[in-house]
Structures are given as structure tokens and as C-alpha cells.
N, C-alpha and C positions, 0 to 999 in steps of 0.2 A: 484618041489612043490612050486609054487609061491603063491598059495592061490587065484588066480584070477578066478578059477573055482567054488569057493564058492559064492552062491548068496549074493549080496550086497557088495562084495569085489572087483568087477571088476574095480572100480574107485580108489582103494587104492594100487593095485599091478601092477607092470610093468612086461611085458614079457621079457624085456631086461633091467636089473638094470643099465647097463652102460649108458643108455639114460636119466637117472634121472638127473635133474639139481644139480650142486654141492652144492647149499645151502640146498637142501633136503638130499642128500647123506651124507653130513658131518655136519649135524645139531647136536650141542652139547646138551646133556641131563644130568642133574645132577643125580648122582648115588643115593643120599639121599636127601629127601626134607629138606628145611631149618626148623629150630625149633624156637619156640617162648616160652621163659620161662617167666611166670607170677608168682610172688611170693608175699605173704603178710602174716603177722601174725595177728591173731585175738584173742580177749578175751572179756569178759564182760566189761572190762575197756576201750577198744578202738581197733583201727586198726592201724597197722604200715603203713609206706610209702610203696606203691606198687612198686615192681621192675619188669621192663620189659626188657628182653634181647634177641636180635636176635642172632642166632647162626646157624652154619652149622652142628653142632654136637649136640648130646644129652647133657643134663645138666652135666657139669663137676665139679669135687669137688672144683677146684680153684674158678670158677665163683660162685658156691654156697657159699663157705666159705666167700669170699670177699663181693659179692653183696647182699647176703641174711643174713648170720649170723652176720658178722662184721658191716655192714652198716645199717642193718634194725632190725634184731632180738634183738641184745644186746642193742641198744638205746631204743627200744620199751620196753624191760624188765626193763631197768633203769628208764624209765618214768612212767610206769604203775604198775610195780610189784616189788617195792623196798622191800616189805615185804617177798619176796621169796615164796609166796603162789601161785605156778603155776607148771605146768608140760608141757614141750615142746613136741609136738607130731608130728614129721615129717612123711611124707608118706614113702613108701618103695623104693624110687629111690636110686640107689647105691651111688650117690654122698652124699645123706643125712646121710648115715651111713659109710662114708669113715673114715679111721683112723684119718686123719688130722681134719676132722669136729668133730668127737667124742672127739678128744684131746682138741680142742678149747672149746667145750661145758663143758667138765670136768674141764678144767683150769679156766673157768669163773663161775664154780659152777652152771651151768644150768642143772637142772634135766630134763631128756628126757626119753621117752618110749624106752626101749631096742628093738632092731629088733625082738628078739625072742618073745616078748610080743605084737608086732604090727601086728594085723591080716590083711591079704590081703582081698580086696573085701568086706569090711564091711563099706560102706559109712555112715550108720547111726551111727556108733561109732566115726566118725571123722567129727567134725563140719565144717571144711573147705570144705569138699565135698559138703555140702549143699550150701555154698556160691558159689562154682564153678557152681553147677547146676542152681542156680538162675541167675548168670551172663550169663551162656550159654543160658538160656531161654530168657533173656532180649535181648541178642545180636542177636538171630536168629528169633525173632518174626517178622512177616511180610515177611518171606523168605529172610531176609537180608543175604548177602554173601560178605565176604571179598575177594577182588580181589588179595591182596597180604598181606604179614606179616606186612608191614608198616601201612597199613590201619587198620588191625586188632589191632595192638598195640595202635593206636590213639584212637580207640573206647573204 
């Protein structure tokens, strides 16, 4: 069952795979696509520094804790929300609700939406989703396409 008998496939299948060049037979392919984490905090008072992180894995709690919470969210809150009149609303990524992240938020007295009260798939209830939709619209107008993650991160 080589697939060469299916119309349009005759140029993609070999009758004898042993005749394929080694650079074709042994071509490496990544098991998972690389990930690009883009994070920022927003409020009526301002916007935090944007955090962009290339990774081969999904967002991990250590990356999120250090890069997002410690280096961006906490300074943002200290600068714009010294009065404590705010509620941090993360999305439902598992790293956002890890014990270590919740522990840091509690230690720093950062009120946040509990996971049980954070509805999935309700973008109109989460203002950051509107920001991401606008950014996505801006990025892809005119059929723009990122050739790789580095180019996407620069844009």
C-alpha cells in the first residue's frame, strides 16, 4: 500500500522506498510545533511591558511566574494600582493557576479570579481577548504571514 495508485500521489510515493535519497528518508521533523508566549497586563491606567518568550513547550509555571508575574504584573500593579482597587483576571491556562503562581499572588496580596469563577470561552467577559483580537486583525491584514516565530515576535 504505497499510495502511488491514488491520483495526484504518483510523484510523492516510491515503489521502492530503499531508493529514496537519505536526506529524504531521514529528514527530522519536530514532534510538536514551537510556541510563542506573548503576555501583558492591561487596565484603564495603562499597559505593562509586553513579554515575548519562544519555547518548544507550552507555557510552563516557572516561565509564567518569573517572566509574567514577578517581572511584569507586580511592577505594573505597584506603578498603577497602589490603591489595591483591581482584580487580576488570568485566562485558564494551567500555568496561570498552578499552586506556585497562586501562592505568589496570595503572598503579594494580589486578588485574582478563582478558577471556578473564570468561565471558559467567554471572550466578551475578558478585556484582554479584545486586545488579542485587535492585534491579530492588525497582524494579518493584507494576508501577512509570519515565516517563523522570530519574525512574528518582532512584529
